[in-house]
C-alpha positions as CSV (number, residue, x, y, z in Angstrom):
1,M,-166.2,0.5,54.4
2,T,-164.6,-0.6,51.2
3,I,-166.3,-3.3,49.0
4,D,-163.7,-5.8,49.8
5,Q,-164.2,-5.4,53.6
6,L,-168.1,-5.6,53.0
7,R,-167.6,-8.9,51.1
8,S,-165.5,-10.2,53.9
9,L,-168.1,-9.5,56.4
10,I,-170.8,-11.3,54.3
11,D,-168.7,-14.3,53.6
12,E,-168.0,-14.8,57.4
13,G,-171.6,-14.9,58.0
14,E,-173.6,-13.6,61.0
15,T,-171.6,-13.2,64.2
16,F,-171.9,-11.5,67.6
17,T,-171.3,-8.3,65.9
18,V,-172.8,-8.7,62.5
19,E,-176.5,-9.1,61.8
20,F,-177.9,-9.7,58.3
21,K,-181.6,-8.5,57.4
22,G,-182.8,-9.7,54.0
23,E,-186.0,-8.1,52.2
24,E,-186.4,-10.8,49.5
25,R,-189.8,-12.0,50.8
26,E,-190.8,-9.0,53.0
27,A,-189.7,-5.5,53.6
28,L,-187.9,-4.7,56.9
29,N,-190.2,-2.0,58.6
30,D,-188.9,0.7,60.7
31,S,-189.6,-0.9,64.0
32,E,-187.7,-4.1,63.3
33,L,-184.7,-2.0,62.0
34,V,-184.6,0.2,65.2
35,E,-185.0,-2.9,67.4
36,T,-182.1,-4.6,65.7
37,V,-179.8,-1.4,66.2
38,V,-180.9,-1.5,69.9
39,C,-180.0,-5.3,70.1
40,L,-176.5,-4.6,68.6
41,A,-175.9,-1.5,70.7
42,N,-176.6,-3.5,74.0
43,G,-174.1,-6.0,72.8
44,E,-170.7,-5.0,71.6
45,G,-171.9,-2.8,68.8
46,G,-171.5,-4.0,65.3
47,T,-172.8,-3.8,61.8
48,L,-176.2,-4.3,60.4
49,L,-176.6,-5.3,56.7
50,V,-179.9,-4.7,55.3
51,G,-180.3,-6.5,51.9
52,V,-178.4,-9.6,52.9
53,E,-180.4,-12.9,53.7
54,D,-179.5,-15.2,56.6
55,D,-177.6,-17.4,54.4
56,G,-175.4,-14.7,53.1
57,R,-177.1,-14.2,49.6
58,V,-177.2,-10.6,48.7
59,T,-180.7,-9.8,47.4
60,G,-180.6,-6.2,47.9
61,A,-182.3,-3.6,50.2
62,R,-185.5,-2.1,49.2
63,P,-185.7,1.9,48.8
64,R,-186.9,3.3,52.1
65,H,-187.8,6.8,50.8
66,E,-189.3,8.9,48.0
67,A,-188.1,8.6,44.4
68,G,-187.1,4.9,44.8
69,A,-184.1,5.7,47.0
70,T,-182.8,5.5,50.5
71,D,-181.4,8.7,52.2
72,P,-178.7,7.7,54.7
73,D,-179.1,11.0,56.6
74,R,-182.8,10.3,57.2
75,L,-182.2,6.8,58.3
76,K,-179.7,7.9,60.8
77,A,-182.2,10.6,62.1
78,L,-185.1,7.9,62.3
79,I,-182.8,5.7,64.4
80,A,-181.6,8.5,66.7
81,N,-185.3,9.7,67.2
82,R,-186.6,6.2,67.9
83,T,-184.1,5.2,70.5
84,Q,-183.4,6.2,74.1
85,P,-180.9,7.5,74.7
86,P,-180.5,8.4,71.1
87,V,-178.0,6.0,69.2
88,R,-175.9,7.8,66.6
89,V,-175.3,5.3,63.8
90,D,-173.3,5.5,60.6
91,V,-175.2,4.6,57.6
92,E,-173.8,4.2,53.9
93,L,-175.1,2.5,50.8
94,S,-172.9,0.0,49.0
95,D,-173.3,-1.8,45.6
96,V,-172.7,-5.4,45.7
97,D,-173.0,-7.2,42.3
98,G,-175.7,-4.7,41.4
99,A,-177.6,-4.9,44.6
100,T,-177.8,-2.2,47.0
101,V,-176.9,-3.0,50.8
102,I,-177.6,-0.6,53.5
103,V,-174.6,-0.7,56.1
104,V,-175.4,0.6,59.5
105,G,-172.5,0.9,61.7
106,V,-173.8,0.6,65.4
107,P,-171.7,1.8,68.3
108,N,-171.1,-0.1,71.5
109,E,-173.1,2.1,74.0
110,P,-171.9,2.3,77.6
111,R,-175.6,2.7,78.8
112,V,-178.4,0.5,78.1
113,V,-180.4,1.5,75.1
114,G,-184.1,1.0,74.3
115,T,-186.7,2.0,71.7
116,T,-188.8,5.0,72.5
117,D,-191.8,2.5,72.9
118,A,-189.8,0.8,75.6
119,R,-188.4,-2.4,73.8
120,Y,-185.2,-3.6,75.2
121,T,-183.1,-6.4,73.5
122,R,-179.7,-7.6,73.7
123,R,-177.3,-9.6,71.4
124,A,-176.5,-13.2,72.9
125,L,-175.7,-16.8,71.7
126,G,-178.8,-18.9,71.5
127,G,-179.1,-22.5,72.3
128,D,-178.0,-23.5,68.8
129,G,-174.8,-21.6,69.2
130,R,-175.8,-18.9,66.9
131,P,-176.1,-15.1,67.8
132,A,-179.6,-13.6,68.1
133,C,-181.6,-10.9,69.9
134,Y,-183.2,-11.7,73.2
135,P,-185.2,-9.7,75.6
136,F,-182.9,-7.7,78.0
137,H,-184.1,-8.2,81.6
138,A,-183.6,-5.7,84.4
139,H,-180.9,-7.5,86.3
140,E,-178.9,-7.9,83.2
141,M,-179.1,-4.2,82.5
142,L,-177.5,-3.3,85.8
143,A,-174.6,-5.8,85.1
144,H,-174.2,-4.4,81.5
145,E,-173.8,-0.6,82.7
146,I,-171.5,-1.9,85.5
147,E,-169.2,-3.8,83.0
148,R,-169.1,-0.8,80.8
149,G,-168.3,1.6,83.5
150,A,-171.5,3.6,83.3
151,V,-172.4,2.7,86.9
152,D,-170.4,1.9,89.9
153,Y,-172.0,-0.7,91.9
154,S,-170.2,0.4,95.0
155,A,-171.9,3.7,94.7
156,I,-175.4,2.3,94.6
157,D,-177.6,3.4,97.6
158,V,-178.8,0.5,99.8
159,P,-182.0,1.9,101.3
160,E,-182.5,-0.9,103.9
161,A,-178.9,-0.4,105.3
162,R,-178.3,1.6,108.4
163,W,-175.1,3.1,110.0
164,E,-175.3,0.3,112.7
165,D,-174.7,-2.3,110.0
166,L,-171.0,-1.0,109.8
167,D,-168.5,-2.3,112.2
168,P,-166.2,0.2,114.1
169,L,-163.5,-2.3,114.2
170,E,-163.2,-2.2,110.4
171,F,-162.6,1.4,110.3
172,E,-159.8,0.9,112.9
173,R,-158.5,-1.9,110.7
174,L,-158.2,0.8,107.8
175,R,-156.4,3.1,110.1
176,R,-153.9,0.3,111.1
177,L,-153.4,-0.6,107.4
178,I,-152.6,3.0,106.6
179,R,-150.2,3.4,109.6
180,E,-148.4,0.1,109.0
181,G,-148.1,0.2,105.3
182,A,-146.6,2.6,102.7
183,G,-148.2,4.8,100.2
184,G,-151.5,5.1,102.2
185,D,-153.4,8.4,102.8
186,A,-152.2,9.4,106.2
187,A,-154.7,12.2,106.4
188,L,-157.6,9.5,106.4
189,A,-156.2,7.9,109.4
190,G,-156.8,10.8,111.5
191,L,-160.5,11.0,110.8
192,A,-163.4,9.8,112.8
193,D,-165.4,6.8,111.5
194,L,-168.3,9.0,109.8
195,E,-165.7,11.4,108.2
196,I,-163.7,8.3,106.8
197,A,-166.9,7.0,105.3
198,K,-167.7,10.4,103.7
199,A,-164.2,11.0,102.6
200,L,-164.4,7.5,100.7
201,G,-167.8,8.4,99.3
202,V,-169.6,5.4,100.7
203,V,-172.1,7.5,102.6
204,T,-174.0,10.8,102.2
205,A,-174.3,12.6,105.4
206,D,-174.4,16.2,106.9
207,G,-174.4,15.4,110.6
208,N,-177.0,12.7,110.1
209,V,-176.5,9.8,107.8
210,H,-178.8,10.0,104.9
211,S,-177.9,6.9,102.8
212,I,-175.5,4.0,103.0
213,R,-174.0,2.6,99.7
214,A,-173.0,-0.7,98.7
215,G,-169.3,0.3,99.0
216,A,-169.7,1.1,102.7
217,L,-171.0,-2.6,103.4
218,L,-168.3,-4.2,101.3
219,L,-165.5,-2.2,103.1
220,F,-166.9,-1.9,106.7
221,G,-170.0,-4.1,106.9
222,R,-170.7,-6.6,109.6
223,E,-171.1,-10.1,108.4
224,D,-174.7,-10.5,108.7
225,A,-175.4,-7.1,107.1
226,L,-173.2,-8.2,104.0
227,L,-175.2,-11.4,103.8
228,R,-178.5,-9.5,103.8
229,H,-177.6,-6.7,101.6
230,V,-174.7,-8.0,99.3
231,P,-175.4,-11.8,99.2
232,T,-173.2,-12.2,96.1
233,H,-169.9,-11.4,98.0
234,E,-167.9,-14.3,99.0
235,V,-164.3,-15.3,99.1
236,A,-162.8,-18.7,99.0
237,F,-159.2,-19.8,100.0
238,Q,-158.3,-23.3,98.9
239,V,-155.1,-25.4,99.1
240,L,-155.0,-28.3,96.7
241,S,-152.7,-31.4,96.7
242,G,-153.2,-33.3,93.6
243,T,-156.9,-34.0,93.4
244,S,-157.5,-33.6,97.2
245,V,-158.4,-30.5,99.0
246,E,-156.4,-29.7,102.2
247,V,-158.0,-26.3,102.9
248,N,-161.5,-25.1,101.7
249,D,-162.5,-22.0,103.7
250,F,-165.0,-19.5,102.6
251,F,-165.4,-16.0,104.0
252,R,-168.2,-13.2,103.9
253,W,-166.2,-10.6,105.6
254,P,-165.7,-7.0,104.5
255,L,-162.9,-6.4,102.0
256,F,-160.2,-5.0,104.1
257,R,-160.5,-8.0,106.6
258,V,-160.6,-10.5,103.8
259,A,-157.4,-8.8,102.3
260,D,-155.7,-9.0,105.7
261,E,-156.5,-12.5,106.2
262,L,-155.4,-13.7,102.8
263,A,-152.1,-11.9,103.1
264,A,-151.6,-13.7,106.4
265,R,-152.3,-17.0,105.0
266,F,-150.1,-16.3,102.0
267,R,-147.0,-15.3,104.3
268,A,-147.5,-18.5,106.5
269,R,-147.4,-20.8,103.3
270,N,-144.9,-18.8,101.1
271,Q,-141.5,-20.4,101.0
272,E,-138.2,-18.9,100.2
273,E,-134.7,-20.1,98.9
274,E,-131.7,-18.0,98.9
275,I,-128.9,-17.2,96.3
276,E,-125.5,-15.8,97.2
277,M,-124.6,-12.6,95.4
278,G,-121.1,-11.9,96.6
279,L,-121.5,-10.8,100.3
280,L,-125.2,-10.6,100.0
281,R,-127.9,-13.3,100.2
282,V,-130.9,-12.8,98.1
283,G,-134.3,-14.4,99.0
284,I,-136.2,-15.9,96.1
285,P,-139.9,-16.5,97.4
286,E,-142.1,-19.1,95.9
287,Y,-144.5,-16.3,94.8
288,P,-143.7,-12.7,95.1
289,E,-145.8,-10.9,97.7
290,G,-146.4,-8.0,95.7
291,S,-147.7,-9.9,92.8
292,F,-150.1,-11.9,95.1
293,R,-151.3,-8.8,96.8
294,E,-152.0,-6.9,93.7
295,A,-153.9,-10.0,92.1
296,V,-156.0,-10.4,95.1
297,A,-156.9,-6.7,95.3
298,N,-157.8,-6.6,91.7
299,A,-160.0,-9.8,92.0
300,L,-161.8,-7.9,95.2
301,V,-162.1,-4.6,93.6
302,H,-162.9,-5.4,89.9
303,R,-165.3,-8.3,90.5
304,D,-168.9,-8.1,89.3
305,Y,-171.0,-7.9,92.5
306,T,-174.2,-8.4,90.5
307,R,-173.0,-11.9,89.6
308,R,-173.2,-14.9,92.0
309,G,-170.0,-16.8,92.7
310,A,-167.0,-16.3,94.9
311,V,-163.4,-14.9,94.5
312,H,-161.4,-17.9,94.4
313,V,-157.7,-18.2,95.6
314,Q,-156.4,-21.7,94.9
315,W,-153.0,-22.8,95.9
316,S,-151.2,-25.8,94.7
317,S,-147.7,-27.1,94.3
318,E,-147.3,-25.8,90.8
319,S,-149.3,-22.6,90.6
320,L,-151.3,-20.0,92.4
321,E,-154.7,-19.2,90.8
322,I,-156.9,-16.3,91.6
323,S,-160.2,-15.9,89.9
324,N,-163.3,-13.6,90.1
325,P,-166.8,-13.3,88.7
326,G,-167.1,-10.7,85.8
327,G,-165.0,-10.7,82.7
328,L,-162.4,-8.0,81.9
329,P,-163.7,-4.4,82.1
330,A,-164.9,-2.8,78.9
331,G,-161.8,-2.0,76.6
332,I,-159.4,-4.3,78.6
333,T,-158.3,-7.3,76.5
334,L,-155.6,-9.9,76.8
335,D,-153.7,-8.0,74.1
336,N,-153.6,-4.5,75.8
337,L,-153.7,-5.7,79.5
338,L,-150.2,-3.9,80.2
339,V,-150.9,-0.7,78.3
340,A,-154.6,0.0,78.6
341,P,-155.5,2.9,80.9
342,P,-157.0,1.8,84.3
343,R,-160.7,1.2,84.1
344,P,-162.1,-0.1,87.6
345,R,-165.3,-1.8,87.5
346,N,-166.0,-0.4,91.0
347,P,-164.1,3.0,91.2
348,I,-165.1,3.7,94.9
349,L,-163.6,0.4,96.0
350,A,-160.5,0.9,93.8
351,D,-159.8,4.3,95.4
352,A,-160.4,2.9,98.9
353,F,-157.7,0.3,98.3
354,K,-155.3,2.8,97.1
355,R,-155.8,5.3,100.0
356,A,-155.4,2.3,102.3
357,G,-152.0,1.6,100.7
358,L,-153.1,-2.0,99.7
359,V,-152.6,-1.3,95.9
360,E,-150.5,0.7,93.5
361,R,-151.7,4.2,93.4
362,T,-151.0,4.7,89.8
363,G,-153.6,2.1,88.8
364,R,-150.8,0.0,87.1
365,G,-151.3,-3.0,89.4
366,V,-151.2,-5.6,86.6
367,N,-147.7,-4.2,85.8
368,R,-146.7,-4.9,89.4
369,I,-147.9,-8.4,89.0
370,F,-145.9,-9.1,85.9
371,E,-142.8,-7.4,87.3
372,G,-142.8,-9.3,90.6
373,Q,-143.0,-12.7,88.9
374,L,-140.2,-12.0,86.3
375,R,-137.8,-10.3,88.7
376,Y,-137.6,-13.6,90.6
377,G,-137.2,-15.8,87.5
378,R,-140.9,-17.0,87.3
379,G,-143.0,-17.2,84.2
380,T,-145.3,-14.4,83.1
381,P,-148.8,-14.3,84.7
382,D,-151.2,-16.3,82.7
383,Y,-154.5,-14.6,82.0
384,S,-155.4,-17.0,78.9
385,R,-158.1,-18.9,81.0
386,S,-160.2,-15.7,81.4
387,T,-163.6,-15.7,79.8
388,P,-166.4,-13.0,79.3
389,D,-167.8,-14.2,82.7
390,D,-164.6,-14.6,84.7
391,V,-161.1,-13.2,85.1
392,V,-158.5,-15.8,86.0
393,V,-154.8,-15.2,86.5
394,V,-152.4,-18.0,87.2
395,L,-149.1,-17.3,88.8
396,S,-146.5,-20.1,88.1
397,G,-144.8,-21.7,90.9
398,G,-142.3,-24.6,91.1
399,P,-138.5,-24.1,90.9
400,A,-137.4,-20.5,90.0
401,N,-134.8,-19.8,87.4
402,L,-132.2,-18.8,89.7
403,A,-129.7,-17.7,87.1
404,L,-132.2,-15.2,85.7
405,A,-133.0,-14.0,89.1
406,A,-129.3,-13.5,89.9
407,Y,-128.9,-11.8,86.4
408,V,-131.7,-9.2,87.3
409,V,-130.1,-8.6,90.7
410,E,-126.6,-7.9,89.1
411,Q,-128.2,-5.4,86.8
412,A,-129.8,-3.6,89.4
413,Q,-126.7,-3.6,91.7
414,A,-124.8,-2.3,88.6
415,G,-127.3,0.7,88.4
416,R,-129.0,-0.8,85.3
417,P,-132.3,-2.0,86.7
418,L,-134.5,-3.8,84.0
419,S,-137.8,-2.2,82.9
420,L,-140.8,-4.4,82.7
421,E,-140.4,-4.3,79.0
422,A,-136.8,-5.5,79.2
423,L,-138.0,-8.3,81.8
424,I,-140.5,-9.6,79.3
425,A,-137.9,-9.7,76.5
426,V,-135.3,-11.4,78.6
427,N,-137.9,-14.0,79.9
428,E,-138.7,-14.9,76.3
429,L,-135.2,-15.2,75.3
430,V,-134.4,-17.5,78.2
431,R,-137.4,-19.6,77.6
432,E,-137.1,-19.9,73.7
433,R,-133.2,-19.5,73.6
434,R,-133.5,-17.3,70.5
435,I,-135.5,-14.2,69.8
436,T,-135.8,-11.9,66.6
437,T,-135.7,-8.1,66.6
438,Q,-139.3,-8.0,65.5
439,R,-140.4,-10.4,68.3
440,A,-138.4,-8.5,70.9
């Protein structure tokens, strides 16, 4: 870290990823230092600055080792030895106006980290809106590891669940989805129920069923079993007209059944207008079915099942909004949504939906959502209302840009189909009327 970067961090004050520890009045002992590292590692990682007071004054860090000095390598070893699993930090000493600041770079750990004497803290915002370290509770630890991809909730064994909690009709539904769709795993449709469950990794069995996983209940469970074993699972379908609610239905059904029901309701309400292209008539739907299907599948597959709250599908005259509990998976942001590698929060569920033919098998479902909207002259999907606790995607409705839709069709008929990147650039040009090369 350069001195300018360090000064900038200090000037910005303490944040979710930056912690100051001053030693003006009292030296920071090893236990406090290690606990602060654990706190940052269980947040988003960050930087610990020893020798900086809470108000940003640089008072300097006291020497931690012999001969009036601090050995960065010994400090790194201390932190690794007193954390479990060991946290590998970066440590360097910086001189700020004649005072020494110990700069400790803390990684964002995928697994929950504690001290060797079993102290667990996490970084969070306090009631005063300022970041601080708080006790890390057991239920929060599970959500933390699921969010970072260290644990697949759908792979967790449910000891109380039995094979009888699974509905044979839901296995038959999966076979039908594969037969009627395109891109599903045809080999899966020819297996018996237990073999399907084993192939999807939702049970462990060798003739006798030894364990039922949460994924088995979510995909094939009877409604009463889901209510007992996965009480956080719920899906809402709502139709809004102004401030009034015309439809407000909630489901606790297994996921294939829910996806089936939502698709049927979508088709029943989705209107279409036509444009003439020479001798052809091209239908322009209110909402592209592919975009809707992928958005719903993402919400069902990637939601955080440790959190309470329903997946919501809200239909209005201006937009279609789909939301789910649980923020974007670790490493995915609004800026890299279209280019980041796929990181499903529940890999077993994601694989099951791909093998059923319900989603893109390449894992590029978000690209399909964008492409479907833009090909029909609609605006780009809007994820800006997403928060760390919820993912929200809004598909814009209303009148389509028929001229743009016709242009896209013409290019495809001429053998020059537009890529997703080209569709995004053309959409921007149509909306803003001008676009610079740099912006494009």
